[in-house]
Wavefront OBJ file of the C-alpha trace (Angstrom):
o trace
v -0.006 -0.007 -0.008
v 2.847 2.360 0.867
v 4.445 1.623 -2.534
v 1.159 2.380 -4.359
v 0.743 5.672 -2.507
v 4.315 6.744 -3.416
v 3.748 5.993 -7.106
v 0.433 7.825 -7.005
v 2.106 10.935 -5.528
v 4.895 10.828 -8.159
v 2.371 10.569 -10.990
v 0.320 13.409 -9.545
v 3.394 15.635 -9.416
v 4.314 14.752 -13.009
v 0.805 15.454 -14.258
v 0.716 18.822 -12.534
v 4.007 19.744 -14.242
v 2.953 18.391 -17.622
v 2.970 20.812 -20.540
v -0.221 21.145 -22.591
v 1.229 22.820 -25.614
v 3.610 25.360 -27.005
v 3.387 28.798 -28.599
v 5.239 28.616 -31.896
v 6.155 30.480 -35.014
v 7.853 29.406 -38.225
v 11.613 29.115 -38.316
v 11.429 31.635 -41.164
v 10.024 34.323 -38.874
v 12.427 36.505 -36.986
v 10.178 36.889 -33.925
v 12.236 37.363 -30.800
v 11.272 35.186 -27.853
v 8.589 37.255 -26.168
v 7.844 37.520 -22.462
v 4.623 36.049 -21.105
v 3.224 39.592 -20.832
v 4.061 40.246 -24.511
v 2.398 36.963 -25.560
v -0.724 37.828 -23.612
v -0.821 41.292 -25.222
v -0.365 39.770 -28.709
v -3.326 37.399 -28.273
v -5.449 40.164 -26.731
v -4.610 42.339 -29.778
v -2.949 44.984 -27.599
v 0.430 44.458 -29.219
v 1.078 44.019 -32.932
v 4.861 43.823 -32.893
v 7.358 41.678 -30.985
v 10.674 43.417 -31.395
v 10.706 44.684 -34.975
v 8.471 41.892 -36.337
v 4.775 42.365 -37.009
v 2.906 39.416 -35.539
v -0.405 37.784 -36.423
v -1.857 35.617 -33.644
v -3.890 32.509 -34.496
v -6.400 30.843 -32.161
v -7.942 27.401 -32.083
v -11.736 27.000 -31.962
v -13.524 27.879 -28.727
v -14.278 24.191 -28.136
v -10.615 23.176 -28.320
v -9.149 21.780 -25.095
v -5.775 23.245 -26.074
v -7.352 26.690 -26.422
v -8.887 26.350 -22.950
v -5.455 25.415 -21.521
v -3.861 28.327 -23.412
v -6.400 30.767 -21.985
v -5.885 29.420 -18.449
v -2.088 29.196 -18.524
v -1.004 32.007 -20.881
v -3.808 34.550 -20.932
v -4.736 33.718 -17.310
v -8.292 34.803 -17.841
v -11.635 32.982 -17.589
v -13.755 32.431 -20.698
v -16.469 34.668 -19.255
v -14.076 37.590 -18.722
v -12.499 36.994 -22.111
v -15.891 37.144 -23.816
v -16.657 40.433 -22.035
v -13.243 41.760 -23.082
v -13.910 40.974 -26.779
v -17.355 42.557 -26.646
v -15.760 45.798 -25.350
v -13.039 45.570 -28.008
v -15.614 45.047 -30.743
v -17.078 48.470 -30.045
v -13.596 49.957 -30.376
v -13.125 48.303 -33.771
v -10.762 45.605 -32.528
v -11.388 41.983 -33.525
v -10.052 38.873 -31.829
v -7.283 36.794 -33.451
v -8.040 34.704 -36.532
v -9.394 31.261 -35.629
v -8.473 27.990 -37.329
v -10.520 24.812 -37.142
v -7.739 22.390 -36.191
v -4.188 22.207 -34.896
v -3.038 21.091 -38.345
v -4.607 24.154 -39.976
v -2.950 26.376 -37.348
v 0.386 24.730 -38.192
v -0.099 25.261 -41.949
v -1.100 28.886 -41.355
v 2.009 29.497 -39.264
v 4.240 27.863 -41.868
v 2.822 29.951 -44.692
v 1.986 33.393 -43.266
v 4.763 35.777 -42.333
v 4.617 36.827 -38.670
v 2.019 34.201 -37.713
v 2.178 33.020 -34.115
v -0.035 30.335 -32.581
v -0.133 27.399 -30.226
v 0.065 23.709 -30.966
v 0.160 20.401 -29.103
v 3.712 19.216 -28.558
v 3.322 16.300 -30.998
v 2.821 18.626 -33.994
v 5.989 20.646 -33.438
v 8.728 19.826 -35.959
v 11.965 21.333 -37.231
v 10.054 23.979 -39.239
v 8.634 25.430 -36.017
v 10.374 27.549 -33.416
v 9.044 27.219 -29.851
v 8.526 30.593 -28.174
v 6.803 29.488 -24.954
v 5.683 26.246 -23.277
v 2.456 26.031 -21.282
l 1 2 3 4 5 6 7 8 9 10 11 12 13 14 15 16 17 18 19 20 21 22 23 24 25 26 27 28 29 30 31 32 33 34 35 36 37 38 39 40 41 42 43 44 45 46 47 48 49 50 51 52 53 54 55 56 57 58 59 60 61 62 63 64 65 66 67 68 69 70 71 72 73 74 75 76 77 78 79 80 81 82 83 84 85 86 87 88 89 90 91 92 93 94 95 96 97 98 99 100 101 102 103 104 105 106 107 108 109 110 111 112 113 114 115 116 117 118 119 120 121 122 123 124 125 126 127 128 129 130 131 132 133 134 135
């Protein structure tokens, strides 16, 4: 029983430290590694440049588990507050980031659009991607 409890605690610690995904850009993009504050501002459309590079943030669909984890761990904002934020922004002429239907379409967008920045599950990251932040 003692052995089982020890294994359970170790697994619990590993799960709590597990990464859900990564914020990435294409290797072709010259985006400097942003701070967490800069990333948050990019995805809230408060910042349009990181360093000297114009950035274009890409979101997953609202129903995506990865998007929910991104909002919790990077934006650090509840869905309710985020919805209220975008309603306010709408009346100021500011739209939320472009949304793609799947992680693969996010990856293709990032590979083909200059300045694109988005988040992907770890298993889709390859040598064409540059990891900017893990969450």
